[in-house]
C-alpha positions in Angstrom: 3.2 -10.7 9.9 1.9 -7.8 7.5 3.1 -4.3 7.8 1.9 -1.4 5.7 4.3 1.2 4.8 3.5 4.6 3.5 5.4 7.9 2.8 4.2 11.1 2.8 4.8 14.8 2.3 1.5 15.8 4.0 1.6 18.6 6.6 -0.5 16.8 8.9 -2.4 13.5 9.2 -5.5 14.0 6.8 -8.9 12.2 7.4 -8.0 9.9 4.4 -4.7 8.9 6.1 -6.5 8.1 9.5 -9.0 6.0 7.8 -6.1 4.2 6.3 -4.5 3.8 9.2 -7.9 2.6 11.2 -8.4 -0.2 8.8 -5.1 -1.5 8.8 -5.2 -1.9 12.5 -8.5 -3.2 12.5 -7.3 -5.9 10.3 -4.4 -6.7 12.4 -1.7 -4.8 10.1 0.7 -2.3 11.6 2.0 0.7 9.9 5.0 2.4 9.1 4.6 5.9 8.0 7.9 7.6 6.3 8.0 11.2 6.7 10.5 13.9 4.7 11.8 17.4 5.1 8.5 18.9 3.8 6.3 16.7 6.1 4.8 18.4 9.0 3.7 16.5 12.3 2.6 12.9 10.9 2.0 11.4 14.5 -1.0 9.1 14.9 -2.0 6.5 17.4 -0.6 3.3 16.8 1.4 4.1 13.6 5.0 4.0 13.7 5.7 7.7 12.3 9.5 7.9 11.3 10.7 11.5 11.1 13.5 12.8 9.2 15.4 13.2 12.6 15.0 9.7 13.4 15.8 8.4 9.8 19.2 10.3 10.1 19.8 8.0 13.1 19.2 4.7 11.7 22.1 2.3 10.8 21.0 1.5 7.2 23.8 1.8 4.5 21.4 3.3 2.2 20.4 6.1 4.5 22.8 8.8 3.3 22.7 7.9 -0.2 18.5 8.6 -0.3 17.6 12.0 -1.7 15.5 14.2 0.5 11.7 14.9 -0.5 12.0 11.9 -2.8 9.7 8.8 -2.8 12.6 6.5 -2.5 12.7 7.4 1.1 10.1 4.6 1.3 13.1 2.1 1.2 13.5 2.9 4.7 10.0 1.9 5.6 10.6 -1.3 3.9 13.7 -2.2 5.6 12.3 -1.3 8.9 9.3 -3.3 8.0 11.2 -6.3 7.5 13.6 -5.8 10.4 10.2 -5.9 12.5 9.4 -9.1 11.3 6.9 -8.5 8.3 6.3 -11.7 6.4 4.4 -9.4 3.7 5.1 -6.0 3.3 2.3 -4.4 2.0 2.3 -0.5 0.5 0.0 2.1 -0.6 0.0 6.0 -1.1 -1.6 8.5 1.5 -4.2 9.4 -1.5 -5.4 5.7 -1.7 -8.4 4.5 0.7 -8.1 0.3 0.8 -11.2 -1.6 1.5 -10.9 -4.2 4.2 -10.4 -7.1 1.8 -7.3 -5.6 0.8 -5.6 -6.4 4.1 -7.0 -10.0 3.6 -5.3 -11.1 0.5 -3.1 -13.7 2.1 -6.1 -15.6 3.8 -6.4 -18.2 1.5 -3.7 -20.7 0.9 -5.0 -22.4 -2.2 -6.8 -20.2 -4.4 -8.0 -20.1 -8.0 -6.9 -17.7 -10.2 -6.8 -16.9 -14.2 -3.4 -17.7 -15.7 -1.6 -15.8 -18.6 1.2 -17.5 -19.9 3.6 -16.8 -22.9 1.6 -13.8 -23.9 4.2 -11.2 -23.5 2.3 -7.8 -23.0 -1.0 -8.1 -21.1 -3.2 -5.0 -20.3 -4.6 -6.3 -17.0 -7.6 -3.8 -16.8 -9.2 -5.4 -19.9 -9.4 -8.4 -17.6 -11.5 -6.5 -15.1 -14.2 -5.4 -17.2 -12.6 -2.2 -18.4 -11.7 -2.1 -22.3 -10.7 1.8 -22.4 -7.9 2.2 -19.6 -4.4 1.1 -19.8 -1.7 1.2 -16.8 0.8 3.7 -16.6 3.9 2.0 -17.8 1.9 -0.1 -20.5 3.9 0.7 -24.3 1.7 3.3 -26.1 2.2 1.1 -29.2 0.9 -1.9 -27.9 -2.3 -0.3 -26.4 -4.7 -0.9 -29.6 -2.9 -4.3 -30.4 -4.4 -5.6 -27.1 -7.2 -8.4 -27.7 -8.8 -10.5 -24.8 -7.6 -13.9 -24.8 -9.6 -16.5 -22.7 -7.1 -17.3 -19.9 -7.4 -21.0 -18.3 -8.3 -21.1 -14.6 -5.7 -22.9 -12.3 -5.3 -23.4 -8.5 -2.1 -22.0 -6.8 -0.6 -21.7 -3.5 0.4 -18.8 -1.3 4.1 -19.8 -1.6 4.0 -19.3 -5.6 3.3 -15.6 -5.5 5.7 -13.1 -4.7 3.7 -10.2 -5.4 0.1 -9.2 -5.3 -1.3 -6.0 -7.1 -4.7 -4.7 -6.5 -6.4 -2.3 -8.8 -7.5 1.1 -7.8 -11.1 2.2 -8.7 -12.3 5.4 -9.3 -9.1 7.2 -10.1 -6.7 4.1 -11.2 -3.0 4.3 -11.8 -3.2 5.8 -15.6 -0.4 7.6 -17.2 -0.7 11.5 -18.2 -1.6 11.1 -21.8 -4.7 9.2 -20.6 -5.5 11.9 -17.9 -5.1 14.5 -20.5 -7.6 12.7 -23.2 -9.8 10.6 -21.5 -12.6 10.9 -18.9 -12.4 9.9 -15.0 -13.6 8.3 -12.9 -13.0 4.6 -14.4 -14.3 1.3 -12.7 -13.5 -1.9 -12.5 -15.3 -5.3 -12.1 -14.6 -7.9 -9.6 -13.5 -11.2 -10.8 -10.8 -14.4 -10.5 -7.3 -12.9 -10.0 -4.8 -12.9 -13.0 -1.5 -14.6 -12.5 1.2 -13.7 -14.7 3.8 -16.2 -15.6 6.4 -17.5 -18.1 7.3 -14.3 -19.9 3.7 -12.3 -19.3 4.5 -8.7 -18.1 2.1 -5.8 -17.4 3.9 -3.2 -15.2 2.3 -3.1 -11.6 2.8 0.0 -9.1 3.6 1.1 -5.6 -0.1 2.0 -5.0 -1.6 -0.9 -3.7 0.8 -3.9 -3.4 2.0 -6.9 -1.3 5.5 -8.1 -1.3 6.4 -11.5 0.1 9.3 -10.9 2.4 11.2 -14.1 0.7 11.8 -11.9 -2.2 12.0 -8.4 -0.7 15.1 -7.4 -1.8 13.2 -6.8 -5.1 11.3 -3.9 -3.5 14.2 -1.6 -3.9 12.7 1.6 -5.3 15.3 3.2 -7.4 16.5 6.8 -6.4 18.4 8.4 -9.9 15.5 8.1 -12.4 12.2 9.9 -12.2 9.8 8.3 -9.3 6.9 8.4 -12.1 9.2 5.9 -13.9 11.1 4.2 -11.1 8.1 2.0 -9.9 7.6 1.0 -13.4 11.2 -0.3 -14.1 11.3 -1.7 -10.7 8.0 -4.2 -11.7 9.6 -4.9 -14.7 12.9 -5.9 -13.1 10.8 -8.0 -10.5 8.7 -9.8 -12.9 11.4 -11.0 -14.8 13.5 -12.2 -12.0 10.5 -13.7 -10.0 9.4 -15.5 -13.2 12.6 -17.0 -13.7 12.4 -18.6 -10.3 8.9 -19.9 -11.1 7.2 -17.4 -8.7 4.2 -15.3 -10.0 3.1 -11.9 -9.9 -0.7 -11.9 -9.4 -3.2 -9.0 -9.8 -6.7 -8.7 -8.2 -9.7 -6.8 -8.7 -10.2 -3.3 -7.1 -9.4 -3.4 -3.5 -8.6 0.3 -3.0 -10.2 3.8 -4.2 -7.7 6.4 -5.1 -8.8 10.0 -4.2 -5.9 11.6 -6.1 -3.5 14.1 -4.6 -3.6 17.3 -6.7 -1.0 16.7 -9.8 0.1 18.9 -12.9 -0.3 16.9 -15.3 2.1 18.2 -17.8 4.8 17.6 -15.0 3.8 14.2 -14.7 3.8 13.7 -18.4 7.3 15.1 -18.5 8.4 12.9 -15.7 6.8 9.6 -17.4 8.4 10.5 -20.8 11.1 7.1 -20.8 7.8 5.0 -19.6 6.2 6.1 -23.4 9.4 6.1 -25.1 11.4 2.9 -23.5 8.6 0.7 -21.7 9.0 -2.0 -24.4 12.6 -1.4 -25.2 13.5 -2.3 -21.6 11.4 -5.5 -21.3 12.9 -6.6 -24.6 16.5 -5.8 -22.8 15.8 -8.0 -19.6 14.2 -10.9 -22.3 18.0 -10.9 -23.5 19.0 -12.0 -20.4 19.2 -16.1 -19.8 16.9 -16.8 -17.0 19.4 -19.3 -15.8 21.5 -16.6 -14.9 19.0 -14.9 -12.4 17.7 -18.2 -11.1 18.7 -19.1 -7.6 20.1 -16.1 -5.1 17.8 -13.0 -5.5 20.0 -10.6 -4.5 22.7 -11.3 -7.0 20.2 -12.0 -9.7 18.8 -8.2 -8.9 22.4 -6.9 -9.0 23.5 -8.7 -12.4 20.2 -7.2 -13.9 20.7 -3.6 -12.9 24.4 -4.0 -14.2 23.3 -5.1 -17.4 20.4 -2.2 -17.7 23.1 0.3 -16.5 25.5 -1.0 -19.5 22.4 -0.8 -22.1 21.8 2.9 -20.8 18.5 2.3 -18.8 19.6 3.4 -15.6 22.7 5.8 -14.7 25.6 4.1 -13.1 25.3 5.7 -10.0 22.4 3.6 -9.1 24.5 0.5 -8.8 26.3 2.1 -5.6 22.9 2.7 -3.9 21.6 -0.7 -4.9 24.5 -2.7 -3.2 23.8 -0.7 -0.2 20.4 -1.6 -0.3 21.7 -5.3 -0.9 23.8 -5.1 2.3 21.2 -3.9 4.5 18.7 -6.6 3.4 21.5 -9.1 4.3 21.7 -7.8 7.7 18.0 -9.1 8.2 17.1 -12.4 9.2 14.0 -12.9 6.9 
């Protein structure tokens, strides 16, 4: 079973959101929509819309610790999807239009990928025909260093994948510096997916992502840091832990089109400051951890990694209390 999770502060279900829900339903994917205090009526046939009032009544330990009007309330949707039996939890945003192919990523049990191993930083966008763009969260000092490397083609199984990330076409997930200095739209080509393994990293986001429920505890969306940074830090943490357990992250070509909601780019820039200043540092910090210490029980590994990042000043100490509640909630679910 696959379940799509979205959060929104929209006042009503937009035509774009209606299209998202319809395409998901036509492809045998249920949808959970998490509202917030800024939201209006987000009811739609066939969609489970979780209002603020219902959220308060849910019995998850994390509920009271999640701030309102925050993207981190998506954690509630993850938990409800898992409780409903999802084997894959899919996430996107209310301003992204997924293709039908996006909902069919798990159709092949054996498939060919280009494997990137022991490369450190990899600008994944260059491998899908765009030499100009870099993803949000990619270290600025690494952008001009990137040279395309021919990657070997290998065959992998679905069980070896912890996360799928699809690229977004037209208005991709780039940082405010790109948006303030470069032109949009930007487009990508198709091609064999790219597997990141053995210490190869590229940030992935919450925009068009599949999570294997076996590793669902890694979906935890941090609450005490800027939301423009939170999903990026989450991606580095998940990458490090999954690779330590011989599980890969797979990027595919463009399977969604973003029709971006209005943003103040200078506010985005301010909220992304830590991405610009600390992206390379946080990955180096993670690399200091012995991979054997995070091999095995994923929830223990996650807590160990957060403890280390807190000790190094990358994440506030308060995050640990919320994370412990999240782990407690995950353990209540028989995945």
